[in-house]
N, C-alpha and C positions, 0 to 999 in steps of 0.2 A: 467541241465546250472553251470560252476566255474567259476569263475575269477582265476589267476595266473599272478605271474609277469612279466611284459610283456619282452619281448624281442626282436632285430634289426630282427630277420629274422621271427616273426611274420606280421612287416607289410611288408615284402617282397613277404610272400605267400598269403597276405590276399587277397581273390576275394572282391575287393573294391564296393559297390554297385554303381550305375550310377553318382548320382546327387553327388560325392562327386570325382569321376577322375578329375586329375586336378586341384586342391583344395592345394595342398600337391608336394614336388619334392618326387618324390620315388627311393629314391639313398640307397644306402649301408650309406654313410657318416650321411644323416638327420637320417633312420633310427634309427642307433647308439646315434645321438644326443636328443630321446627321450626316451633313457633309464634312470631308475630314483627311488627312492623311494617309488614315488605318479603315478607311471604305471602299469596299466592291461590289460590282455588280456582275451576274455569271451570267454570261450571255450565249446561246447556241441560235448560229445565223443571226435569225432578227428578234429571238424571244428571251426573254426575260426569264430568268432562272430562280434568280434568288437574288437579293441585296444582306447588308449584313457588314458589319467590319467591329472593330473597340476604340470606343469614345471612352479618353482620357480625362477619370475623374482627379487623379495627382498622379506624379511622378512615381512609377511603380506601381499604380491598381489601373484597372482599364474595365468597364464593365464591355461586354462582348452580346452582338445583338444580330439578327438573322431575320429576316421574312422571307419564304420561301414563293413559289407561283406554283402552277399543275403541273409543271411540266420537267418540276424539280427531280419525282420520283423517278423518273428513265435517267436521270444524269449523277446517280446518287454517288457512284463511286470516283467520279474525276471531281464532283464538287468536294467532297469529304476528303481528298486529299488535297483538294486547294486552299481549302477552310485548314486541314490540319499543320500546313505550311506556314498559312501567316499567323496562326494561334502559336506556332513554333518561333519564328521569328517577330513576335512580336516583345515590343523592350520593353512590358509590365513585369514584373515579378506575381505580381497578383491578377490571376482576371474575375471575372465574377459573371456571372449570365442566370438569366431567369428563365423558367418553364411553366404553361402552362398545365397547372393539375392532371388536367384530365385527357393529357397529350401524351402515349406511352412511347409514341415515335419519337416527340421528344426526346426525352429523358435518355431514351436510346442512343439517341447521336451525339446529345450532351456527356456521356460517360464515354463513348468510342473516339473522341475528342479529347480526354482527358479529363472531365472536372469529377468531381466531388458534391453528393447532394449536401448539401449544409444546413439545410430546414426544408422541413417538409411541406411547411404550408404558411404560407403569408395571405394571408386572409383581404380579401378585397384589393388583389395586388393590382390588376391594369382595368384602363379604364370602363370595362363595362362590367366590371364589380366581380368579374371571377377571380379565383386563387390562387396563384403562384408558387413553386418549389425554387428554390434559392441552391444557385449550386457554385463553386468555385475551381480554379485550375490555378496551383504556386508550383513556378519552378524550383 
């Protein structure tokens, strides 16, 4: 598995895992807005495993996001280590993330990455109207 700089076309071609469908607007405009110096794509050969990164809100505060593909589970250990390093190296003191309330694996991964639950249920958080839990990681 390798990590490469994220490009908008990665989001548009990723075969998104079932649990994350509907939690983001899959449009070219949205995909382009995610491009930046702290975004990445995980690849195994030609297969897109996932995309994600840190979007800076302001100096010292960022939002962490990721969208995983069907093949990500088979490479979870490598993916987790790479993501942990990216988060450890991020310049922001406060990192925030959200997770679909009904997605236990997502909650587990956020805790493994050092995030703590701040809000149990933010109602109608995602574009499809589903609820999210909000997490943070403070260095």
